[in-house]
Every structure is written in structure tokens, then in C-alpha cells.
N, C-alpha and C positions, 0 to 999 in steps of 0.2 A: 683451438678454436672450433674442433668438430663438435665436442661434449656440448657446448651451449647450442649450436646451430640442430644438433639432434633432438635437444630438449625442446627447442620453439619447435619443431616441426611435431614432436609428440604432444605437445600442448594444443598445436592445432588440430591433430588429428581428434584428440580427445573432445573438442569443443568443436567437432566439423557439424554437429546438427544446430547449436545454437548459432554459428555462423551463418548456417543457409536459413535458420528463422531470422535471423537478422536482416538479413538479404531481402528475404520474401516480405518483412512488416517494413523495411524501408521502402519497397516498391509499392506496398499496397496501396496507399492513395492513388495514384497512377493507374493501375490495374484495375481498380473499382471505376475511375474516371473513363477508361476506355469501354469497360463493358457496359456503363450505363449513361454514355455520353455526356458525360460531367466534367466539370472542371476541378481540380483538387484544390485550386488556387480560389474558387468561388465566381461570382459573377459581377463583372466590373458594372459601375456607375457612377459615371464621372470619375472623380479621384479617388472615390472610395470602393471598396469590394465588399460584396452583398454573399453572405454564407449561406447559398443554396445550392443544391444539388447532393446526389446519393455521397459523393465522394467524400463532402465536406461531412455531412452528417455521419457517416462510418468512421471518419477522423475522430470526431466527439466520442461517439462511442468506444473505441480504442484507448483514447485519451483516460476514460474513465476506466478501463481494464486497468491499463498501466498504473494510474493510482492506487486502485486497491488493491495491485501486485505487490506495489512497493510497502503499502500499509499492513498488508498480510506478510511480506516477508520479514518486516520489523517486528512485527509481533512473534514470528516464528523464532528470531533470534533470541528474545526472551522467555519465551514459552518452551518451544520445541528443542533449543540447544542449549539453555541454561536453567530450565525446570522451574523459571518462576512465572507463576500465573498473576495477572495484574487484569482488574476490571475498569482500569483508569487509563487507556492507552489512548483515549479519543481526547484526552487531556493535551497531550503533546501535539496531534493533528489539528486541533482547533484552536490551540493558543498560535502556533506558527500563522494560521490564517488571520488571526485577529492583528498582530503584531505587524503584517504586513500592509494589513489593511487600514490599520491606523496610520501607519506611516506614509502611505501613499493619498490619504484623504484629509488628514489632520495635520499635516505640516506643508509649510512653504517651499519645501524643496522642488528641484526639477525634477519631473518624472522619472527620466532616469535612474537619477541619483536615488529618490526616494525608492524605487524599486530595488535598486542594489543593496542600500543600507537596511531597508525592511527585511530581503531575504536573508542577509548575513544577521540581521538582528534577531528575526526569528530563529534561525537555528542555535543561534547562542542562547536565547530565553529558553528553548526545549533542552538545551546541554544543562542549563543551570538548574530548571525544574527537576530533571532526572537526577541531577546530584544531589539535591535537596531531598526530594522524597526518598532518594536512596538511602542518605546518610540517616535519616530520620526513621526509616521502616525496615531496611532489610534485616535488621538484628530480629524481625518479626517473621516467624514462618507460619507457613500455609495459609489457612484462611483468615488468619488475622493481616497479615499483608495484604491480601486479596482485597478484604472490606476495606481498610484502610486506603488503598487508591482508588478504590470506586467512591469513597467518602469525597477525597480530595477532588477528583474529577468533578463531581456533582457540586461542590461547591462552587469551583470555578463557571458551571455551566448555570447555575441560579445568580450567582453574581453578575454576570454578561449578560443574562436574559432580562436584566432590570436595570443595567447600564445604561443612564438616559444619553450618553455621551456617544455611546453606539447605536442609539435608538433601541434600545432594549430588547425584546423578544423578535422584533420586525428586522432587527439588524440593517444595514446600509449596504448600498450598492458602489462599486468602484467605478467611477465615472471616466478614469483616465489611466491608462496602461501605455507602456512604450510601444510602437507600434509594432515591433519585433516580436511582441510575446502577446499580443492583443487578438484573443481569437475571434473577436467579431469584424476583424480586419485581416488576420494573418494567420488562420488557424493552423496551416500546416507547419508552420514554425514551432506553435505549442506541442504538435503531435511529436515532432522528432526531438523536441526537449524533452518529452516525457518518456519516449523510446528510450533515449539514452539514459535516461534517470533510472529507469526499470532496469536495465541492462547492467548498468554499473553498480548499482543497489546490489542485484544478483551476484556478481563477479566479487563485490567487495565482501559480502557476508559469506561466500566459499571460502575467500582468501583467510577472513579471519577465523572462520572455524577450522580451517584444515591447519592453522598455526599452532604452535605450542600454547597460545593463550586459549585457541578454541578447543585444545584437547582439555584443558583445565574447566573450560566452561562446562563441557559434555561430562566430566567427572563429577563435577556438582550437582549435575542433574541426575546422575546416577545413583550416588551416594555423598551427601555434603561432608558427613561426617567422617568418612574416609579419606575424602580429600583434605580436610583439615589435620587428619592426624600425619598425613604426609607431608605436612608443612606450610602447605598453601593459605594464603590470607582470602577465606572464601569471600568473604564481605567485599573485598576490594574487586574482585572479579565480577561479582554480580553488579556490583556498582558500574564497572565498566559497560556492562551488558545493558543495563537499563539505561544508561547516558546515551550509548550508540543507536540503541531501540528507539529511542524520544529524539535524537536528530532525524533519523531516517523516517520516522514517522511523521513529522516536522516538514519534511522536503515533500510527503505527499500531501500535506494540509497546504502549503503553498501553491501547487498544481491545481488542487481542487478550488482554491479561491480563484486562481488566475482563470481557470476554464468556467467556472460561472460568475465571475465579475460580482461576488457578492459575499458578503460576510455576515454570519447570524450564529445565534447559539445551537442551531441544529446540528453545526459541524464539532460541538461538543457531546453531542448525545451518545448515549449508550449505545446507540446502534453500530458507531464508528470504533467500538470495541468488541461488541459480539459478533459482528460480521466477520473481521480479520481473524477471530477464533474458530468461527465456524469454517472459515476457507481453508484455516492451517490443519483443522482435525478432518476435513473432506479430503484435501490434498493429500495429505501426511506429514504427522507430526514430525519434527526433525529431520525433514528432508530438504534439500535445495529448491527442486522445482515444485514440490507439493503445494505449497502456498499460491504460486502463480498459477497452476493448473485449477486450485479453488477457486481464486478470484475469478478467474478468465470463465470457468464454467458456469459460475452462478450468476455472474453479471452478464452474461450473452443469453442466459436462459431466461433472466428477466426482461432483456430486450426482445427477444424474440415471442414471449407469451404476453408481454404487456398488454398488448391489444387484440391477442388472440380469444376466441369463444369457442367453446366446447356444446356441442349439441347430442343430448341423450333423450330418446324421444322427443316430447314435447318441450322439454326444459332445456333452456339455453344458459349456459353457464359462463360469467365474464371470470376469465382467469386473474385479471388484475384484482379483481374482489377478494379471491381466496388466494393471493399468493402466497402469504404468511403461513397458510395452513398446508398450501402445497410445498413451501419451503420446507417446514418440519417434517413433512414425509419423504421428501429427497435426503434429507439429513440422516434420518431414521432408516432408510434403505441402503444408505451409503455405508453406515456404521456396521450395518447386518452383513452386508455383502463384503466390504471392505475394513475390516476391524482396524486395520492400521492405516488407514487412508488409501485413496487410489494408489499414489507412488508407493507409499510405504508396504501395501500388501502385494503390489506387483515385485517389489525387491525382493519380499521373503519369499515368493512363489520361486524367483528367478535363481534365490540361493538354495532352494530343496529342490529344483529341476535336477533330473540325473545329467550329469556329463555325457556328452557324446564319447565314444571311444576314438 
């Protein structure tokens, strides 16, 4: 019995920084509440809660960080660990949101039951979409697969943007959510659910990639022909990767719709493919923590600079109006300074650093 106990302790020591980070993020709403004299639960008004105060505001910011981190990690599983470049990842993100929204707003089911069935159905639909797209397209390689995934995602974007049942390009609001996951009544529960989903996604992907299956995925990334010559059916492994990545992206889409309480074709837009791609490249392709660093950094920069202005002489520049240009400059600088991404370059430097005697 000593060996399993030692193994458990070694795993805890290996993950000590993640445990410290988890504890800090669990305490974050209450720490912000203490520092700003605001309640992490909002302000009571009768039998309802009004989401006001700095603690509640920063909960929403970090929920968005967790959502983008899940989306970026799911994309990294496909791109960074399997070597499959997709320009249609937003398809899973947006489809999950639409399935949940349709179940909540267009069925006569009880709200709690509709939410549960909608969440399960959304993940199942994402898995089915990944399976179908994979079976049809994974025999294509390189740019042909990339273009096909983009075409499928745009097809869904155009269709749902014109579907009158869901109010076309205007989308529709979700008027009723279960109290325990309604961000306008109980945002702190959404915060902890999103936090748990982000950490579980991270550890699930790490466990998958460090397994024998993950070793085959990395072999496909490095040289698919050689992996085939060793007897592996690479199509099946790539199919597994796209299905799992699609389901994880669907989880992010569910959280996005819950947070915003709105469903619209914008969640199927190309931005939700390009953004996780940029976050993965900036953080480090094929690293575990890299996509999380990229998602956190870019979104928090956007939050801090969204309302900022810069004065140069008599010229006042609104950062929000040039954010796209600034993002491009940040991306170029990161690629020049960190050619393997922030985490990838740091890992390479650490490996090359002379060891102390």
C-alpha cells in the first residue's frame, strides 16, 4: 500500500502550483469583495438579487476567461497535439449554444429538465457533428481539410443567421434559467461551475495526451505516414481527436450562452475559431498550460484596455477603436520574441539552460 500512497503524494507535489491556483481562484470573489466592500452574491432587492458591485463584475470577467480557456484547450488538442488544423471550430461552440437555447425556449419542459436535457443533447450533437465531419473529411489533408471545415462552419452560420424560428441574425434571449445557474440571480454559482469545467478540461486533456492514445496522437502530428507504417489506423485516432475537441468546445459554448443569456449567429462566427488559434499560438502550441495563458492574457488585456485612452501630444487615441490593430501588433511581437509561444519558448530555454553541479 506504500507505493500507491507515494504515487499519490508525488502527483500532489507535481500539481502543487495548480492546487494553489485553484485555491486562489476559489477565494477570488470573496477577496475582491473584501477589497472593494462589495458582496460576491450581489445586492438583495426583495426576493431577488441584483448583480452589482466589483466582485460580481470580476466574476463575469473570469467566467469569460474560463470559457475562452476551455475553447483554446479544445482547439489545442486538435491542432497542437494531433496536428489537424481546423477553421471550423466555432461550429461546435455555436451549435451547442443553439441546442441549449432551443431546448429552453421552444419546448414546454420544466426549466430544470429542459436545461439538463439541453446540455446533454448539445454535447451529443457536437460529438455527432465531429464524427460526421471527421468521417467525411479526415481523408483530406492539409489545406483541403482546413477549407472544408471552414465551409461547413460558414454554412451553419448562414443558415442559422437566416432561420426565422430563431429570429435570424438578431438571435433570441433566454428568458428562464434554473435559479442555481442563472447569472443574473446567482452568478457566483456560474463562476464556480465554469472554474470547475476549466480545471477538469485541463486535467482531462493532460491525462489523454499522456496516455498511450495521446502518444499516437503526437506521432500523427510529427509524421502521420510513419505512424501508419507502424500499424496505427491514423484516421480513427484523428477522428477521436476531433470528436473530443468538438465536445469540449461545446461545453465552452454552453457556458457562453448561460453567461450572456442570449443565442445568436455571432457565436458561430469565424472569431471563435481565429481567437483560440491565436491564443494557442501565443501561449504555446502543443503545451498544456499555453492555451490557458494565451486566453487569459488576451482577454484580460482587452478588459483593461477596452476603455483606456492614450494621449500623444494633442492627439487622443481610443484603444478600443484600434484594438484589432493592437492585437495584430501583440501577435507579431510574441511570435518574434517567443517563436514557440510563451510556454513553448520557456520550456525550450529551460531545457537548454546549463544544469548546476
